[in-house]
N, C-alpha and C positions, 0 to 999 in steps of 0.2 A: 382674556381676563375672566375670572369667575363671574357668573351672572349676578350673584348677590353682591359681590364686591363692587362691580360696575354700577349696580343700582344704588348702593349705599353712597358711593363716591359722587354720583350724579346728583342725588338728593341733597347730600351734604353741601355740595357746591352751591346749589340753589339757596340753601339756608344761609350760607355764609354771605351770599350776595345781598341778602336783605339787611338793610341798615339797622344795627342794634339801637334800641331806645328803651327808656324806662317806661313801664306801663303806668298809666294813670291809676289813681286809687279810686276808680269807679267800680262798676260791677266786675266781679271776678268771672272772666269768661273761661269756660271749660270746653275743650274740644271733645266730642263724644263720637268715637269711630266705631260704628256698628254696621253690619251688612244690610244694605238697603237694596241690594240686587244680587244676582248670582245664586248658586245652590243654597247658600246659608241665608238668603233673603227672607226665608220663612221666619227667622228669629228677629228680624228688624223691627216690626211693629211692637212686639212685646218688650223688646229692649229699649225702644224709644219711650214707651209708656213708663217703664220702670225708671228711666233717667229723669223724666219729667216729674215723677213722684218724688225722687230724691231731691231734686232742686226745690220743690215746694216744701219738703220737710226741713231741709237745711235753712231755707230763707225764713221759715216760720220761727226758727229759733236763733235768728240773727246772722245767718250766712256763715261764711268762713273768714276768719280774721276780721270780723266786723264788716265784711263786704257781701252784698247780695250776689248770689250765684246766677250766672246765665249760661245755659247749655247751647253749644253750636254743634250741629250734627254734620258728620261727613260719612261718605259711603266707603265702608271697609270691605264690601263684597266685590270690589273691583280687583284687577290684577295688582300685585304688590307695588309695582311702579306707579300705577295710577292712584292707588290708595295713598301712597306716600305723597303724591302731589296734592291730593285733597287735604291731607293732614298739614302739609306745609302752608297751604293757603290759610287754614284756620289758625295756625301757630303764628306765622309771620305777617300774614295779611290782615287777619281779623283780631290779632293780639291775644290769642288764647294763652293762658298762663299755666294750664295743666291739661293733661290728656287722659281720657278714660277709653280703653279699647276692649271691645268684645268681638273678637275676630280670630281668624286662623293664625297659625304660627308663621306662615310665610309672610303675612303682612306684619306680624310682630317683628320679625327680623328686619324688614325694611324700615319700620319706624324707629327701632333701636339705633340703626345705622344713621338715620336722619337726625334724631334728637341728640345723640352723643352725650347724654347726661346733662343737657342744658335746660330741660323742662321736665317736671315730674310726670311720670307716665304710669298709669295704673292698668295692668293687664288682668282681666277678670275671668275668662272662661277656663274650663277644664283644659289642661295641657300636659305635655310630656315631661316637664321639669327641665332644669339646667340653665334657666335664664338668670344671669347674675349681673347684668349691666347696671352701672350706677344710675340712680334716679328711676329705676324700674321696680315697681312694687306689684307683686303677683297675688291675686285673690284666689285664682282657680285651683281646683283640686289636682293633685299629682297622682301618678300611679301608686306611689307609696301610701298615700292616704286612702285611695279607693280600693286597693287590693290587699295590702299587707295584713290588715286586721280581718278583712272580709273573707278571703279564701280559707284561712283556718276555721273560721266560723261555719262556712258552708261545709267544710270537710267534716266537722263535728255534727252538724245538723243533717246533712244529706249523704255523707260518706261516698262521694264520687271517687272512682278509681282511675278513670281515663278521661283526660281533658283534651279537647280539640280547640285550637286557637285560630281565629279567623279575623283579619282586619284589612283595612285599606292600606295600600302600599305608600305610606309616607311616615314622617317621623313620629307622629303621635301613635299610630297603630303599632309600629314596630317597637317603640320604647315601652309601650304599655304591655305588650306581649312578652318582651324580654324580662320585664320586672315580674310578670306573672309566673314565668317558668321557675324562678327562684322560690316563690312562695308555695307553688304547687309541689315542688320537690320536697319541701320541708314537711308536707302533710303525708308523704309516702305515696302519693298518686303519681301517675305518669302522664306525660304529654304525648299523645299519639298522633298529633297532626298540628301543623303550623303553616298557615298560608296567608299571602297578602295579594290583594286584588286591586287593579286600577279603579278609579272612581267611575269609569265608563261601563263597568260590568253591570248588567241588569238581569242576568240569568245565573242562578246559583245551583242549578241541578247537579253539575259535576262535583261541586264542593259538598253538597248535601249527601251525595252518594258516597263520597269518601268518609264523611262523618259517620254515616250509617255503617259502612263496611269496617271502619276502625273500631266499632263498638263503643264509641265515646258515650259517657253518661253525664258529661258536663262540657259546655261550650262557652268560651269567653268570646264575646262579640265586640270587636273594636272597629266596627263599620260606622260610617257617618251618614246621618240624614236619610236620604232616599235609599241608599244602599242597605242601611239597617232595616228600613221598612220592608223592602223587597225580600231580603234574606229571611227575616223572621216570619213573614207571611208564608213563604215557601217552606220554611222549616216545619211549620204546623201542618201544611198540606201534605208533606212527605210522611206524616205520621210520627215525627220525632219528638213532638212536644211532650208526649207521655213517657218517653224513654230517656230523655236527657234534660237536665236543667240548663238554663242559659243565664249568663251573667253579663251585663253590659255596663260600661262606664260612661256612655254618652246616650243613655236612654232616658229621655225626658218626656214631658207631657205631649209635645207636638209629635214626636216620633211614635209614642205609644198610640196616639189617635190614628196614625197612619197604619200601624200594625193591626190594631183592632183587639179589643179585650178577648175575643174568642180565640185569637191566635197566640195569646200570651200565657198559656198554662206553663207553670214551672219557669217563669221568666222573672229574673231579679235584676234590679238596678242599684248601683252604688253611687251616691252623690252627696254633696254638701247641702242640698236643698231639694225638697219636693213641695209642690203647692199644698199637699195634704199633711205636711208636718204639723203635729198636734201640740205645739207649744204656744204659750200666750203671745209671744212676739210674732211667730209665724202666722198664727190665726189672725192677729190684728192687721198684719201686712196684707194678707190675702183678702180680708174683708174690706180694707181701704181701697185695694186695687179694684175689687168688684164694684164698690160704691162709686169710685171715680170714673170708671170706664164702662160700666153697665154690662148687660147680658151678652152683648156682641163683642166684648173685649177680646183682644188676641190672647190665646191661652197663656196663662202664667206658668213659667218654667224656670229651671235652675240657671240656664244661660242668661235669660233676661234679668232674673233677680240678681245675678252677679254684677250687672251693670249698676244697680242700686247700691250694692255693697262697695263698689269702687268709689262712689262718692263718700261713703262713710269712712273709708280708709284715708281718702284725701283730707277730709275734715279732721280726723283724729291725729294724723301725723303733722299736718300744718299747725294745728293748735299746740301740740307739744313742742314743735320747733319754733313757733312764733314767727314763721316765715315760710315763703314758698321757694326759698333757695334750696337747690338740690343737695348741696353738701350738708346743710343744716338738717334737711329732712331725712337724709340717709342716716345721719348720726342719731336723730330722734326716733327713727322708726323702730329700732330694736326694743322689744318689750311693750310697745304701744298696744293697747287693747281698745276695742269698741264693741258695742252691742248692736245687733241688727236682726233681721228676720231669721237668720241662721243660728242665732245665739251669740254668745260672747266669743270673739275671735282675737287672738293675740299674734302680733307680727314678730316673726323671728327670721333672721336672714332674708329680710324683705319678701318673705312668703308668709302664709297665714296658718297658724295652728287652729284647727276648727273641728266641729263635730261632723261626723260622717254617718249618714243614714243608709240603711239597706231597706229596699222596698220590694215587695212582690206585687202581683196584680190581681185585683178582684173585679167583679162586674161593675165596680164604681171607679176603677182606676188604681193608681198606686196606693199601697198600704204599707206604711213604715213598720217593719217587723224587728228591726234591731238598730240601736244607736251606739256608736262608738264615740265617746266624748274626747275632745281636745286631742285630735290626732295630728301629729307633726307632719310637715311637708316632706321631710327627708332631704331637704336641700341645705347646703353648707356655704352659701354665699357669704363672703366676708363683708362686713359693714364698713 
């Protein structure tokens, strides 16, 4: 049996075994699945902080459907099977009535199979697209949002002729690069290299030599976390930072801190949020975060902030539906809008139309240099 199917059937069996019961009209418990261990554990503290801010914000204005919100945290940094068990305990054991998840796609697949549309599930980070399960609402940026407007803009601004694509060997890296090839071709540029590396690789000398020898003047980086840090530092040490621009779609504040500003010449990032976004809503959010958590707060970043937005999506759809029933929420979701730190977002096909920002790097960090308003997700999920 396929491993994922086995995992999903096992988790579903556990869910079915739990006796169904009506939830009491007390606090609205929300399971928040974030990485508290593993390679992505770096994002756990800031994601938890943003979730706590969201709960405080919602409760200050009356909660959701007149109920105060309570966050229950589970570790999504575990293997998919274990993360599924953690979510099951919060759902059936602790009576969570909604789930917010900031974690990788493998865990998302496990949770979709577990929930089977029985509980509203808000998936918030950058991802590869294609998730259309009932009761699943996606905040995260898709390749269509991060690349379709950005690659032509870079073509006009920097006129790269040869692109090299490098990513980790899993669904996000491969789907991101597949989409990029279409957009690059439309600019008249060529893809001169395309490679995918396992997460265990920590030496990129051979890849950098290929980039250099191919004469690439633009590199799309679809590497994650530590791999992105190591690659980009080595890219600069190879003397390539002055010869080729780099574009990343998972380059946020924690990763940039690891890379170092000195190694980030000609480095661009495409995202729905940066801590330096200079809009009233974004500035107010960053100021509140700094005031609440102090100088030693975990670095504010787009992945963590997406957790906050997940709560805003839950609030907006539940209010319009007048219920937490998945069928009613699915029907109500289409066209629902809300305002958050990223600006105004509109839900279409259970994904979000949102502003996309392009940033380069100065000696103070990310600097937004271009904004694309209200970019669609490119997804066609039927409501």
